[in-house]
Biopython code that builds the backbone (N, CA, C, O; Angstrom):
import numpy as np
from Bio.PDB.StructureBuilder import StructureBuilder

atoms = [
    (1, "MET", "N", (-0.672, -5.541, -13.313)),
    (1, "MET", "CA", (-0.490, -4.112, -13.184)),
    (1, "MET", "C", (0.953, -3.838, -12.780)),
    (1, "MET", "O", (1.487, -4.517, -11.904)),
    (2, "PRO", "N", (1.579, -2.869, -13.395)),
    (2, "PRO", "CA", (2.991, -2.621, -13.114)),
    (2, "PRO", "C", (3.273, -1.938, -11.783)),
    (2, "PRO", "O", (4.438, -1.810, -11.407)),
    (3, "ILE", "N", (2.245, -1.494, -11.052)),
    (3, "ILE", "CA", (2.454, -0.910, -9.731)),
    (3, "ILE", "C", (2.218, -1.998, -8.685)),
    (3, "ILE", "O", (1.138, -2.584, -8.620)),
    (4, "VAL", "N", (3.226, -2.259, -7.878)),
    (4, "VAL", "CA", (3.150, -3.284, -6.839)),
    (4, "VAL", "C", (3.078, -2.572, -5.487)),
    (4, "VAL", "O", (3.851, -1.653, -5.215)),
    (5, "VAL", "N", (2.147, -3.005, -4.654)),
    (5, "VAL", "CA", (1.977, -2.421, -3.325)),
    (5, "VAL", "C", (2.661, -3.332, -2.301)),
    (5, "VAL", "O", (2.303, -4.501, -2.161)),
    (6, "ASN", "N", (3.636, -2.788, -1.599)),
    (6, "ASN", "CA", (4.403, -3.544, -0.608)),
    (6, "ASN", "C", (4.000, -3.178, 0.819)),
    (6, "ASN", "O", (4.837, -3.178, 1.721)),
    (7, "LEU", "N", (2.730, -2.869, 1.020)),
    (7, "LEU", "CA", (2.261, -2.473, 2.340)),
    (7, "LEU", "C", (2.427, -3.599, 3.352)),
    (7, "LEU", "O", (2.774, -3.351, 4.507)),
    (8, "ASP", "N", (2.183, -4.826, 2.928)),
    (8, "ASP", "CA", (2.327, -5.954, 3.839)),
    (8, "ASP", "C", (3.771, -6.106, 4.317)),
    (8, "ASP", "O", (4.010, -6.492, 5.462)),
    (9, "VAL", "N", (4.721, -5.808, 3.452)),
    (9, "VAL", "CA", (6.138, -5.876, 3.823)),
    (9, "VAL", "C", (6.459, -4.833, 4.893)),
    (9, "VAL", "O", (7.138, -5.127, 5.877)),
    (10, "MET", "N", (5.963, -3.613, 4.686)),
    (10, "MET", "CA", (6.235, -2.549, 5.656)),
    (10, "MET", "C", (5.532, -2.814, 6.985)),
    (10, "MET", "O", (6.081, -2.526, 8.048)),
    (11, "LEU", "N", (4.327, -3.360, 6.927)),
    (11, "LEU", "CA", (3.627, -3.712, 8.168)),
    (11, "LEU", "C", (4.431, -4.751, 8.950)),
    (11, "LEU", "O", (4.561, -4.651, 10.170)),
    (12, "ALA", "N", (4.963, -5.735, 8.256)),
    (12, "ALA", "CA", (5.760, -6.776, 8.913)),
    (12, "ALA", "C", (7.044, -6.191, 9.496)),
    (12, "ALA", "O", (7.433, -6.535, 10.611)),
    (13, "ARG", "N", (7.696, -5.315, 8.750)),
    (13, "ARG", "CA", (8.940, -4.706, 9.237)),
    (13, "ARG", "C", (8.706, -3.881, 10.492)),
    (13, "ARG", "O", (9.556, -3.833, 11.381)),
    (14, "ARG", "N", (7.554, -3.235, 10.558)),
    (14, "ARG", "CA", (7.230, -2.381, 11.712)),
    (14, "ARG", "C", (6.480, -3.144, 12.802)),
    (14, "ARG", "O", (6.136, -2.587, 13.845)),
    (15, "LYS", "N", (6.234, -4.432, 12.540)),
    (15, "LYS", "CA", (5.499, -5.282, 13.494)),
    (15, "LYS", "C", (4.161, -4.634, 13.877)),
    (15, "LYS", "O", (3.793, -4.550, 15.048)),
    (16, "MET", "N", (3.455, -4.183, 12.839)),
    (16, "MET", "CA", (2.178, -3.513, 13.035)),
    (16, "MET", "C", (1.083, -4.302, 12.325)),
    (16, "MET", "O", (1.302, -4.856, 11.248)),
    (17, "LYS", "N", (-0.085, -4.346, 12.934)),
    (17, "LYS", "CA", (-1.220, -5.041, 12.331)),
    (17, "LYS", "C", (-1.997, -4.077, 11.445)),
    (17, "LYS", "O", (-2.016, -2.869, 11.679)),
    (18, "LEU", "N", (-2.630, -4.630, 10.438)),
    (18, "LEU", "CA", (-3.417, -3.843, 9.495)),
    (18, "LEU", "C", (-4.486, -3.031, 10.216)),
    (18, "LEU", "O", (-4.686, -1.859, 9.895)),
    (19, "ASN", "N", (-5.172, -3.627, 11.179)),
    (19, "ASN", "CA", (-6.232, -2.927, 11.903)),
    (19, "ASN", "C", (-5.683, -1.749, 12.703)),
    (19, "ASN", "O", (-6.335, -0.710, 12.804)),
    (20, "ASP", "N", (-4.494, -1.904, 13.267)),
    (20, "ASP", "CA", (-3.882, -0.809, 14.024)),
    (20, "ASP", "C", (-3.508, 0.352, 13.106)),
    (20, "ASP", "O", (-3.719, 1.515, 13.449)),
    (21, "LEU", "N", (-2.957, 0.031, 11.946)),
    (21, "LEU", "CA", (-2.605, 1.081, 10.992)),
    (21, "LEU", "C", (-3.867, 1.774, 10.484)),
    (21, "LEU", "O", (-3.893, 2.999, 10.365)),
    (22, "ALA", "N", (-4.899, 1.012, 10.187)),
    (22, "ALA", "CA", (-6.155, 1.593, 9.705)),
    (22, "ALA", "C", (-6.715, 2.573, 10.721)),
    (22, "ALA", "O", (-7.158, 3.662, 10.355)),
    (23, "ALA", "N", (-6.701, 2.198, 11.993)),
    (23, "ALA", "CA", (-7.203, 3.084, 13.043)),
    (23, "ALA", "C", (-6.352, 4.345, 13.149)),
    (23, "ALA", "O", (-6.884, 5.440, 13.334)),
    (24, "SER", "N", (-5.041, 4.198, 13.033)),
    (24, "SER", "CA", (-4.142, 5.345, 13.118)),
    (24, "SER", "C", (-4.313, 6.292, 11.944)),
    (24, "SER", "O", (-4.254, 7.511, 12.106)),
    (25, "VAL", "N", (-4.526, 5.726, 10.752)),
    (25, "VAL", "CA", (-4.655, 6.522, 9.535)),
    (25, "VAL", "C", (-6.051, 7.129, 9.409)),
    (25, "VAL", "O", (-6.224, 8.191, 8.812)),
    (26, "GLY", "N", (-7.041, 6.444, 9.976)),
    (26, "GLY", "CA", (-8.407, 6.945, 9.898)),
    (26, "GLY", "C", (-9.186, 6.425, 8.705)),
    (26, "GLY", "O", (-10.084, 7.103, 8.205)),
    (27, "ILE", "N", (-8.851, 5.224, 8.242)),
    (27, "ILE", "CA", (-9.628, 4.585, 7.184)),
    (27, "ILE", "C", (-10.056, 3.204, 7.667)),
    (27, "ILE", "O", (-9.539, 2.699, 8.664)),
    (28, "THR", "N", (-10.993, 2.606, 6.961)),
    (28, "THR", "CA", (-11.487, 1.306, 7.393)),
    (28, "THR", "C", (-10.451, 0.225, 7.091)),
    (28, "THR", "O", (-9.692, 0.344, 6.130)),
    (29, "PRO", "N", (-10.420, -0.821, 7.904)),
    (29, "PRO", "CA", (-9.520, -1.936, 7.612)),
    (29, "PRO", "C", (-9.803, -2.554, 6.235)),
    (29, "PRO", "O", (-8.886, -3.041, 5.573)),
    (30, "GLN", "N", (-11.056, -2.533, 5.809)),
    (30, "GLN", "CA", (-11.408, -3.083, 4.500)),
    (30, "GLN", "C", (-10.754, -2.282, 3.375)),
    (30, "GLN", "O", (-10.216, -2.858, 2.430)),
    (31, "ASN", "N", (-10.802, -0.946, 3.481)),
    (31, "ASN", "CA", (-10.177, -0.119, 2.450)),
    (31, "ASN", "C", (-8.660, -0.281, 2.452)),
    (31, "ASN", "O", (-8.039, -0.290, 1.389)),
    (32, "LEU", "N", (-8.074, -0.406, 3.607)),
    (32, "LEU", "CA", (-6.631, -0.619, 3.686)),
    (32, "LEU", "C", (-6.265, -1.990, 3.131)),
    (32, "LEU", "O", (-5.210, -2.150, 2.519)),
    (33, "SER", "N", (-7.121, -2.968, 3.339)),
    (33, "SER", "CA", (-6.894, -4.308, 2.801)),
    (33, "SER", "C", (-6.933, -4.296, 1.280)),
    (33, "SER", "O", (-6.139, -4.976, 0.630)),
    (34, "VAL", "N", (-7.855, -3.523, 0.710)),
    (34, "VAL", "CA", (-7.929, -3.399, -0.752)),
    (34, "VAL", "C", (-6.624, -2.824, -1.286)),
    (34, "VAL", "O", (-6.124, -3.273, -2.318)),
    (35, "LEU", "N", (-6.076, -1.847, -0.599)),
    (35, "LEU", "CA", (-4.793, -1.273, -1.000)),
    (35, "LEU", "C", (-3.677, -2.298, -0.840)),
    (35, "LEU", "O", (-2.842, -2.453, -1.731)),
    (36, "LYS", "N", (-3.661, -2.987, 0.275)),
    (36, "LYS", "CA", (-2.606, -3.962, 0.568)),
    (36, "LYS", "C", (-2.557, -5.082, -0.463)),
    (36, "LYS", "O", (-1.475, -5.537, -0.835)),
    (37, "THR", "N", (-3.716, -5.527, -0.925)),
    (37, "THR", "CA", (-3.757, -6.626, -1.886)),
    (37, "THR", "C", (-3.518, -6.173, -3.325)),
    (37, "THR", "O", (-3.483, -6.996, -4.240)),
    (38, "GLY", "N", (-3.356, -4.867, -3.524)),
    (38, "GLY", "CA", (-3.083, -4.358, -4.865)),
    (38, "GLY", "C", (-4.311, -4.213, -5.729)),
    (38, "GLY", "O", (-4.191, -4.025, -6.939)),
    (39, "LYS", "N", (-5.497, -4.295, -5.137)),
    (39, "LYS", "CA", (-6.731, -4.190, -5.905)),
    (39, "LYS", "C", (-7.245, -2.764, -6.013)),
    (39, "LYS", "O", (-8.202, -2.508, -6.743)),
    (40, "ALA", "N", (-6.628, -1.834, -5.300)),
    (40, "ALA", "CA", (-7.053, -0.431, -5.347)),
    (40, "ALA", "C", (-6.665, 0.174, -6.690)),
    (40, "ALA", "O", (-5.606, -0.130, -7.239)),
    (41, "LYS", "N", (-7.529, 1.025, -7.205)),
    (41, "LYS", "CA", (-7.254, 1.711, -8.473)),
    (41, "LYS", "C", (-6.626, 3.077, -8.241)),
    (41, "LYS", "O", (-6.059, 3.664, -9.163)),
    (42, "ALA", "N", (-6.722, 3.591, -7.011)),
    (42, "ALA", "CA", (-6.184, 4.913, -6.695)),
    (42, "ALA", "C", (-5.932, 5.004, -5.199)),
    (42, "ALA", "O", (-6.443, 4.205, -4.414)),
    (43, "ILE", "N", (-5.134, 5.996, -4.821)),
    (43, "ILE", "CA", (-4.903, 6.302, -3.409)),
    (43, "ILE", "C", (-4.762, 7.810, -3.295)),
    (43, "ILE", "O", (-4.087, 8.441, -4.108)),
    (44, "ARG", "N", (-5.390, 8.374, -2.302)),
    (44, "ARG", "CA", (-5.266, 9.814, -2.054)),
    (44, "ARG", "C", (-3.884, 10.087, -1.477)),
    (44, "ARG", "O", (-3.352, 9.299, -0.696)),
    (45, "PHE", "N", (-3.318, 11.215, -1.876)),
    (45, "PHE", "CA", (-2.019, 11.599, -1.335)),
    (45, "PHE", "C", (-2.098, 11.769, 0.174)),
    (45, "PHE", "O", (-1.137, 11.456, 0.877)),
    (46, "SER", "N", (-3.218, 12.257, 0.683)),
    (46, "SER", "CA", (-3.345, 12.436, 2.133)),
    (46, "SER", "C", (-3.318, 11.080, 2.854)),
    (46, "SER", "O", (-2.777, 10.970, 3.955)),
    (47, "THR", "N", (-3.901, 10.057, 2.229)),
    (47, "THR", "CA", (-3.864, 8.713, 2.807)),
    (47, "THR", "C", (-2.451, 8.153, 2.749)),
    (47, "THR", "O", (-1.969, 7.572, 3.722)),
    (48, "LEU", "N", (-1.789, 8.325, 1.621)),
    (48, "LEU", "CA", (-0.412, 7.856, 1.473)),
    (48, "LEU", "C", (0.501, 8.569, 2.473)),
    (48, "LEU", "O", (1.385, 7.950, 3.065)),
    (49, "GLU", "N", (0.283, 9.860, 2.654)),
    (49, "GLU", "CA", (1.074, 10.621, 3.622)),
    (49, "GLU", "C", (0.870, 10.079, 5.038)),
    (49, "GLU", "O", (1.835, 9.918, 5.785)),
    (50, "ALA", "N", (-0.366, 9.803, 5.403)),
    (50, "ALA", "CA", (-0.657, 9.286, 6.741)),
    (50, "ALA", "C", (-0.046, 7.903, 6.945)),
    (50, "ALA", "O", (0.491, 7.610, 8.013)),
    (51, "ILE", "N", (-0.127, 7.056, 5.925)),
    (51, "ILE", "CA", (0.471, 5.718, 6.014)),
    (51, "ILE", "C", (1.987, 5.842, 6.212)),
    (51, "ILE", "O", (2.563, 5.176, 7.073)),
    (52, "CYS", "N", (2.616, 6.688, 5.420)),
    (52, "CYS", "CA", (4.061, 6.878, 5.524)),
    (52, "CYS", "C", (4.443, 7.445, 6.889)),
    (52, "CYS", "O", (5.460, 7.054, 7.463)),
    (53, "PHE", "N", (3.631, 8.367, 7.410)),
    (53, "PHE", "CA", (3.909, 8.951, 8.727)),
    (53, "PHE", "C", (3.882, 7.876, 9.804)),
    (53, "PHE", "O", (4.794, 7.794, 10.627)),
    (54, "HIS", "N", (2.840, 7.053, 9.801)),
    (54, "HIS", "CA", (2.685, 6.056, 10.863)),
    (54, "HIS", "C", (3.641, 4.872, 10.708)),
    (54, "HIS", "O", (4.002, 4.239, 11.701)),
    (55, "LEU", "N", (4.054, 4.566, 9.481)),
    (55, "LEU", "CA", (5.016, 3.481, 9.271)),
    (55, "LEU", "C", (6.457, 3.988, 9.239)),
    (55, "LEU", "O", (7.399, 3.204, 9.130)),
    (56, "GLU", "N", (6.615, 5.320, 9.336)),
    (56, "GLU", "CA", (7.934, 5.946, 9.284)),
    (56, "GLU", "C", (8.715, 5.454, 8.067)),
    (56, "GLU", "O", (9.801, 4.887, 8.182)),
    (57, "CYS", "N", (8.120, 5.693, 6.895)),
    (57, "CYS", "CA", (8.738, 5.247, 5.653)),
    (57, "CYS", "C", (8.483, 6.260, 4.546)),
    (57, "CYS", "O", (7.830, 7.280, 4.763)),
    (58, "GLN", "N", (8.992, 5.977, 3.386)),
    (58, "GLN", "CA", (8.803, 6.795, 2.195)),
    (58, "GLN", "C", (7.777, 6.126, 1.282)),
    (58, "GLN", "O", (7.579, 4.914, 1.372)),
    (59, "PRO", "N", (7.113, 6.897, 0.395)),
    (59, "PRO", "CA", (6.168, 6.281, -0.539)),
    (59, "PRO", "C", (6.794, 5.155, -1.359)),
    (59, "PRO", "O", (6.121, 4.173, -1.670)),
    (60, "ALA", "N", (8.057, 5.286, -1.708)),
    (60, "ALA", "CA", (8.726, 4.246, -2.492)),
    (60, "ALA", "C", (8.899, 2.948, -1.716)),
    (60, "ALA", "O", (9.132, 1.898, -2.316)),
    (61, "ASP", "N", (8.787, 3.004, -0.389)),
    (61, "ASP", "CA", (8.833, 1.782, 0.410)),
    (61, "ASP", "C", (7.527, 1.003, 0.281)),
    (61, "ASP", "O", (7.487, -0.201, 0.534)),
    (62, "ILE", "N", (6.471, 1.690, -0.110)),
    (62, "ILE", "CA", (5.152, 1.075, -0.214)),
    (62, "ILE", "C", (4.772, 0.772, -1.661)),
    (62, "ILE", "O", (4.207, -0.283, -1.951)),
    (63, "LEU", "N", (5.082, 1.693, -2.561)),
    (63, "LEU", "CA", (4.711, 1.541, -3.965)),
    (63, "LEU", "C", (5.952, 1.297, -4.811)),
    (63, "LEU", "O", (6.964, 1.983, -4.666)),
    (64, "GLU", "N", (5.859, 0.324, -5.684)),
    (64, "GLU", "CA", (6.993, -0.050, -6.536)),
    (64, "GLU", "C", (6.507, -0.216, -7.967)),
    (64, "GLU", "O", (5.442, -0.786, -8.206)),
    (65, "TYR", "N", (7.287, 0.284, -8.913)),
    (65, "TYR", "CA", (6.956, 0.144, -10.326)),
    (65, "TYR", "C", (7.733, -1.019, -10.913)),
    (65, "TYR", "O", (8.963, -1.034, -10.890)),
    (66, "GLN", "N", (6.999, -1.999, -11.442)),
    (66, "GLN", "CA", (7.606, -3.139, -12.131)),
    (66, "GLN", "C", (6.984, -3.211, -13.524)),
    (66, "GLN", "O", (5.852, -3.673, -13.674)),
    (67, "PRO", "N", (7.717, -2.757, -14.542)),
    (67, "PRO", "CA", (7.144, -2.742, -15.884)),
    (67, "PRO", "C", (6.784, -4.147, -16.366)),
    (67, "PRO", "O", (7.454, -5.130, -16.052)),
    (68, "SER", "N", (5.708, -4.200, -17.133)),
    (68, "SER", "CA", (5.275, -5.484, -17.714)),
    (68, "SER", "C", (6.208, -5.858, -18.845)),
    (68, "SER", "O", (6.786, -4.999, -19.511)),
    (69, "ARG", "N", (6.340, -7.146, -19.046)),
    (69, "ARG", "CA", (7.090, -7.619, -20.203)),
    (69, "ARG", "C", (6.198, -7.488, -21.420)),
    (69, "ARG", "O", (4.976, -7.555, -21.288)),
    (70, "PRO", "N", (6.766, -7.304, -22.602)),
    (70, "PRO", "CA", (5.962, -7.122, -23.818)),
    (70, "PRO", "C", (4.998, -8.298, -24.093)),
    (70, "PRO", "O", (3.943, -8.093, -24.694)),
    (71, "ASP", "N", (5.347, -9.515, -23.664)),
    (71, "ASP", "CA", (4.490, -10.666, -23.938)),
    (71, "ASP", "C", (3.363, -10.814, -22.904)),
    (71, "ASP", "O", (2.526, -11.707, -23.032)),
    (72, "GLU", "N", (3.335, -9.954, -21.890)),
    (72, "GLU", "CA", (2.264, -9.992, -20.884)),
    (72, "GLU", "C", (1.169, -9.025, -21.274)),
    (72, "GLU", "O", (1.434, -7.965, -21.841)),
    (73, "THR", "N", (-0.055, -9.390, -20.971)),
    (73, "THR", "CA", (-1.192, -8.495, -21.219)),
    (73, "THR", "C", (-1.978, -8.318, -19.949)),
    (73, "THR", "O", (-2.111, -9.251, -19.157)),
    (74, "ASP", "N", (-2.504, -7.116, -19.746)),
    (74, "ASP", "CA", (-3.365, -6.856, -18.585)),
    (74, "ASP", "C", (-4.754, -7.361, -18.910)),
    (74, "ASP", "O", (-5.300, -7.071, -19.974)),
    (75, "ALA", "N", (-5.323, -8.121, -17.983)),
    (75, "ALA", "CA", (-6.665, -8.647, -18.203)),
    (75, "ALA", "C", (-7.683, -7.846, -17.438)),
    (75, "ALA", "O", (-8.876, -8.142, -17.501)),
]
sb = StructureBuilder()
sb.init_structure("model")
sb.init_model(0)
sb.init_chain("A")
sb.init_seg("    ")
for serial, (resi, resn, name, xyz) in enumerate(atoms, 1):
    if name == "N":
        sb.init_residue(resn, " ", resi, " ")
    sb.init_atom(name, np.array(xyz, "f"), 0.0, 1.0, " ", f" {name:<3s}", serial, name[0])
structure = sb.get_structure()
């Protein structure tokens, strides 16, 4: 998938644990883990806003677009 989630990078930079961020944002650690591992198919803007607020970052610090090469296929 060409969208890469860098949530783990931002958590490390802020020295914050996933469970602490989940509690602050108001979502389950499991749902935040799904987002962190890049397995989420969608994210609510309100959730993204809360994550950015608590990590003091911009959405682009968390989400990155990396286009696929023509010889790659999504499975």
